[in-house]
Structures are given as structure tokens and as C-alpha cells.
C-alpha positions as CSV (number, residue, x, y, z in Angstrom):
1,M,53.5,-14.8,-43.6
2,N,51.6,-16.7,-41.0
3,V,49.7,-19.2,-43.1
4,P,48.5,-22.3,-41.1
5,T,48.5,-25.8,-42.6
6,M,45.7,-28.3,-42.2
7,A,47.9,-30.5,-40.2
8,E,48.7,-27.7,-37.7
9,M,45.0,-26.7,-37.5
10,M,43.8,-30.2,-36.9
11,A,46.5,-30.8,-34.2
12,A,45.1,-27.7,-32.4
13,G,41.6,-29.1,-32.7
14,E,40.4,-26.5,-35.1
15,N,38.7,-26.5,-38.5
16,P,39.1,-23.9,-41.2
17,E,36.2,-22.3,-43.0
18,I,37.9,-22.8,-46.2
19,L,40.9,-24.6,-47.7
20,F,43.2,-22.5,-49.9
21,W,44.4,-24.7,-52.7
22,V,47.6,-23.0,-53.8
23,G,48.5,-25.1,-56.9
24,C,51.8,-25.7,-58.6
25,A,52.2,-22.3,-60.2
26,G,51.2,-20.5,-57.0
27,S,53.7,-22.6,-55.0
28,F,56.7,-22.7,-57.3
29,D,56.5,-20.0,-60.0
30,Q,58.2,-16.8,-58.7
31,R,55.7,-14.6,-60.4
32,A,52.7,-16.6,-59.3
33,Q,54.0,-16.7,-55.7
34,K,53.3,-12.9,-55.5
35,I,49.6,-13.6,-56.4
36,T,49.5,-16.3,-53.7
37,K,50.9,-13.9,-51.1
38,A,48.5,-11.1,-52.2
39,F,45.5,-13.4,-51.9
40,A,46.6,-14.8,-48.5
41,A,47.0,-11.2,-47.3
42,I,43.5,-10.4,-48.4
43,L,42.1,-13.5,-46.6
44,N,44.0,-12.4,-43.4
45,K,42.6,-8.9,-43.7
46,A,39.1,-10.2,-44.2
47,G,39.4,-12.4,-41.1
48,I,38.7,-15.6,-43.0
49,K,39.8,-18.7,-41.1
50,Y,41.7,-20.7,-43.7
51,A,44.5,-23.2,-44.1
52,I,46.6,-24.8,-46.8
53,L,47.7,-28.4,-47.3
54,G,51.4,-27.3,-47.6
55,K,53.7,-30.3,-48.4
56,E,50.7,-32.6,-48.5
57,E,49.3,-30.8,-51.6
58,M,50.0,-32.5,-54.9
59,C,49.3,-31.2,-58.4
60,T,45.6,-31.8,-59.2
61,G,46.7,-33.7,-62.3
62,D,45.2,-31.2,-64.9
63,P,48.3,-31.0,-67.1
64,V,49.0,-34.7,-67.2
65,R,45.4,-35.5,-68.1
66,R,45.4,-32.9,-70.9
67,A,48.6,-34.4,-72.2
68,G,46.9,-37.8,-72.3
69,N,48.4,-39.6,-69.3
70,E,45.1,-40.7,-67.7
71,F,46.8,-43.3,-65.4
72,M,49.0,-40.6,-63.9
73,F,46.1,-38.3,-63.5
74,Q,44.0,-40.8,-61.5
75,M,46.9,-41.7,-59.3
76,M,47.5,-38.0,-58.4
77,A,43.8,-37.3,-58.0
78,Y,43.2,-40.3,-55.7
79,Q,46.1,-39.2,-53.5
80,N,44.7,-35.7,-53.2
81,I,41.1,-36.9,-52.6
82,Q,42.3,-39.2,-49.8
83,I,44.0,-36.3,-48.1
84,L,41.1,-33.9,-48.6
85,N,38.5,-36.4,-47.4
86,G,40.8,-37.4,-44.5
87,Y,40.6,-33.8,-43.3
88,G,36.9,-33.6,-44.0
89,I,37.3,-30.7,-46.3
90,K,34.1,-29.2,-47.6
91,K,35.0,-25.9,-49.2
92,I,38.1,-25.0,-51.4
93,V,39.2,-21.7,-52.9
94,T,41.9,-21.5,-55.5
95,A,43.5,-18.8,-57.6
96,C,44.1,-21.1,-60.5
97,P,41.3,-21.9,-63.0
98,H,43.0,-25.2,-64.0
99,C,42.9,-26.4,-60.4
100,F,39.4,-25.0,-60.0
101,N,38.0,-26.8,-63.0
102,T,39.7,-30.1,-62.1
103,L,38.7,-30.1,-58.4
104,K,35.1,-28.9,-59.2
105,N,34.3,-30.9,-62.3
106,E,36.6,-33.9,-62.5
107,Y,37.2,-35.0,-58.9
108,P,33.5,-35.9,-58.0
109,E,33.5,-39.0,-60.2
110,L,36.6,-40.2,-58.3
111,G,35.0,-39.6,-54.9
112,G,36.1,-36.0,-54.3
113,N,33.0,-33.8,-53.7
114,Y,33.7,-30.3,-52.6
115,E,32.3,-26.8,-52.9
116,V,35.0,-25.2,-55.1
117,I,35.3,-21.4,-55.5
118,H,37.6,-19.4,-57.8
119,H,39.3,-16.5,-56.0
120,T,37.6,-13.8,-58.1
121,T,34.2,-15.1,-57.0
122,L,35.3,-15.0,-53.3
123,L,36.8,-11.5,-53.7
124,Q,33.5,-10.2,-55.1
125,Q,31.7,-11.8,-52.1
126,L,34.1,-10.3,-49.6
127,I,33.8,-6.8,-51.2
128,N,30.0,-7.1,-51.4
129,D,29.7,-8.2,-47.7
130,G,32.0,-5.4,-46.6
131,K,34.6,-7.8,-45.2
132,I,37.2,-5.9,-47.2
133,K,37.0,-2.2,-48.0
134,L,38.5,-0.5,-51.0
135,K,40.2,2.9,-50.7
136,E,38.1,5.9,-51.7
137,G,39.0,7.2,-55.1
138,G,40.9,4.0,-55.8
139,V,44.6,3.4,-56.5
140,F,43.7,2.6,-60.1
141,K,41.2,5.4,-60.7
142,G,41.7,6.8,-64.2
143,N,43.6,3.7,-65.3
144,R,42.4,1.7,-68.3
145,I,42.2,-2.0,-67.5
146,T,41.4,-4.8,-69.9
147,Y,40.4,-8.2,-68.6
148,H,41.6,-11.4,-70.3
149,D,39.1,-14.3,-69.9
150,S,40.8,-17.6,-68.8
151,C,39.4,-20.5,-70.8
152,Y,38.7,-22.7,-67.8
153,L,37.0,-19.8,-65.9
154,G,35.0,-18.4,-68.8
155,R,33.9,-20.9,-71.5
156,S,34.4,-24.0,-69.2
157,N,32.7,-22.7,-66.1
158,N,30.7,-19.7,-67.3
159,I,32.4,-17.2,-64.8
160,Y,32.4,-13.9,-66.6
161,E,30.8,-11.4,-64.2
162,A,32.7,-11.9,-60.9
163,P,36.2,-10.7,-62.2
164,R,34.6,-7.8,-64.1
165,K,32.5,-6.7,-61.1
166,V,35.7,-6.7,-58.9
167,L,37.5,-4.6,-61.5
168,E,34.6,-2.1,-61.7
169,M,34.8,-1.6,-58.0
170,L,38.4,-0.4,-58.4
171,D,37.1,2.8,-60.1
172,A,39.2,2.0,-63.2
173,E,38.0,2.2,-66.7
174,L,37.3,-1.4,-67.9
175,V,37.8,-1.7,-71.7
176,E,37.0,-5.0,-73.5
177,M,39.1,-6.7,-76.2
178,K,37.2,-7.5,-79.4
179,R,37.4,-11.2,-78.5
180,C,36.0,-11.5,-74.9
181,R,33.6,-13.4,-72.8
182,T,32.2,-16.5,-74.7
183,N,34.2,-15.4,-77.7
184,G,37.4,-15.0,-75.7
185,M,40.7,-16.2,-77.1
186,C,43.0,-18.7,-75.3
187,C,46.4,-17.3,-74.0
188,G,48.1,-20.4,-75.5
189,A,48.9,-22.3,-72.3
190,G,45.9,-24.5,-71.7
191,G,45.6,-28.2,-72.6
192,A,49.2,-28.8,-71.4
193,Q,50.4,-26.6,-74.2
194,M,52.5,-24.6,-71.7
195,F,54.8,-27.6,-71.3
196,K,55.4,-28.5,-74.9
197,E,57.1,-27.0,-77.9
198,E,54.9,-25.1,-80.2
199,E,53.8,-26.5,-83.5
200,K,54.4,-24.9,-86.9
201,G,52.4,-21.7,-87.6
202,T,52.7,-18.1,-88.6
203,S,52.5,-16.6,-85.1
204,R,52.3,-17.5,-81.4
205,V,48.9,-17.5,-79.8
206,N,50.0,-15.6,-76.7
207,I,51.6,-12.8,-78.9
208,D,48.4,-12.4,-80.9
209,R,46.3,-12.3,-77.7
210,T,48.6,-9.8,-76.0
211,N,48.5,-7.6,-79.1
212,E,44.7,-7.5,-78.8
213,A,45.0,-6.4,-75.2
214,I,47.6,-3.7,-76.0
215,A,45.4,-2.4,-78.8
216,T,42.7,-1.5,-76.3
217,G,45.1,1.2,-74.9
218,A,45.0,-0.3,-71.5
219,S,47.9,0.2,-69.1
220,I,47.0,-3.0,-67.1
221,I,46.0,-6.4,-68.4
222,A,44.1,-8.1,-65.6
223,A,44.3,-11.9,-65.5
224,A,42.8,-14.4,-63.1
225,C,45.0,-17.3,-63.9
226,P,48.8,-17.9,-63.3
227,F,49.2,-19.5,-66.8
228,C,47.5,-16.6,-68.5
229,N,49.7,-14.2,-66.5
230,T,52.9,-15.9,-67.7
231,M,51.8,-16.0,-71.4
232,M,50.5,-12.4,-71.5
233,T,53.7,-11.1,-69.7
234,D,55.8,-12.9,-72.3
235,G,53.7,-11.2,-75.0
236,T,54.3,-7.7,-73.5
237,K,58.0,-8.4,-73.5
238,V,58.0,-9.5,-77.2
239,A,56.1,-6.3,-78.0
240,E,58.6,-4.3,-75.9
241,K,55.7,-2.9,-73.9
242,E,56.5,-4.4,-70.4
243,D,57.2,-0.9,-69.0
244,Q,53.9,0.6,-70.3
245,V,51.6,-2.3,-69.9
246,K,51.5,-4.4,-66.7
247,V,50.0,-7.8,-66.4
248,M,48.4,-8.2,-62.9
249,D,46.2,-10.8,-61.2
250,I,42.9,-9.5,-59.9
251,A,44.0,-10.4,-56.3
252,E,47.1,-8.2,-56.7
253,L,44.9,-5.3,-57.9
254,V,42.5,-5.7,-54.9
255,H,45.4,-6.1,-52.4
256,Q,46.8,-2.8,-53.5
257,S,43.4,-1.1,-53.2
258,I,42.3,-2.3,-49.8
259,V,42.1,0.1,-46.8
């Protein structure tokens, strides 16, 4: 894929409209790489002038801060802020709610002030503005889709409508889980829990949450976070339902539906 880096763009004397912050999962996780590719393909299709930092991008520091290592977080954040400010970045889009929350809400106090957009919000804007067109009838017409609210997108940043509006435009039947929106349930990966052994209990959070999604009768669980995607996919495997119930990012659903 032809994805320009900021360094290449600046060398050519150009500025992007938007910086695509890929994030650790989107860069290194094999499953999340597919989401990154789908979203980049949508940006290309929509004619958005964008760039990535490439090798200059470092983790935002969300997991280390959640795990309690404030010193490490501030080191990582300062390094990112120096690079972003050095390039004069004003607008950032990311497909990861963890990156979104950290860049939007936690970087300003360290000198990083940017307009930060989650990819579901941008996708809704692109569809509304007619910059991307969805196929008539829809690839997912007749499919039941349930949407899992990411904690950092929903409760932390009050973004509930954009992902659902995009799903409704796919002509699919959107069915809600009992626990959704402000009452949504965590997938079990937030707060750096993804990187530590679970504590004693009777069941795993991600399995409970996936079972709630499966109970809706949906054939697709739509996610808007690479962490949620991993946890819910693991849940479908434990339930031996991975052939009947697919976990897909909203960007992937849109990518398959565009004309």
C-alpha cells in the first residue's frame, strides 16, 4: 500500500490534512493490521491527504500509565509530543480508543494540543459528506450485527452514536446487547489488564461479554477497538462459535461495503 510518512511529505514540501495515528496494535498485531489496511484503503478512496509517522511513532503510553508507571508514560508522551509539534500536526485520526483517549485528554497538560478524532466519527462524516459511497442493497443487508461499546470510546468520551449510525447505513439489522451504551460492559482488556495474568474469579470478563453478544443472535460482533476485537474473538473461540459469529471492526465492514 502506498502510505506516505510525515518525513516523506515534509521533504516534498507538503502537509497532510490529517495524521493517521496507527498505534501499537494496528502496527504489530496481525489481526489489527487488517483493520489498519482497511481504514487506509478507505482514506485513499475518499481522497483524504493523510500521512503516518511510521518509525517515528512511539506507543502513546496508555498501558504503562494504567499499569502505574507514570515516569515511563511521561517520557513516551514527551517524545511523541516533540515529534508531533515538530511537524506542526493539528489533526489526528486513530482507530484505537486507547490512543484516542490519551492523545485527546492526557497529552494537552504535557503540551500536546491536537484535534483528535476516532475513526468511527470520521467514517460517519465521510459517508454523510458523500466522500465514500456504500453499495446499494449493502453487502451486510439482512445480517444481524451487534455493536460492543469500547470503554474509552463510550463511557470515557461519550461517543455512542457515530459507530451505530455507520452500522445503520450498512442496511444491516442492528441489535443491542442488554448492557450497552452508558451501561456497556468492558471486554476485559482495558486498564493494562490485557498484559497481565487474570485474578481469581469464577469467569473471565471477555467470555461473559462475548456470550452476551452471541445471545443477541447476531452473526457479526462489530467493534471499534483492536483490544476489544482480540478479547471478543477469543470469546467466540471459547464458545466454539468462531465460524458462525465474526468479530469485525467498523472500518472493515465499511471497506467491504464501499462502491
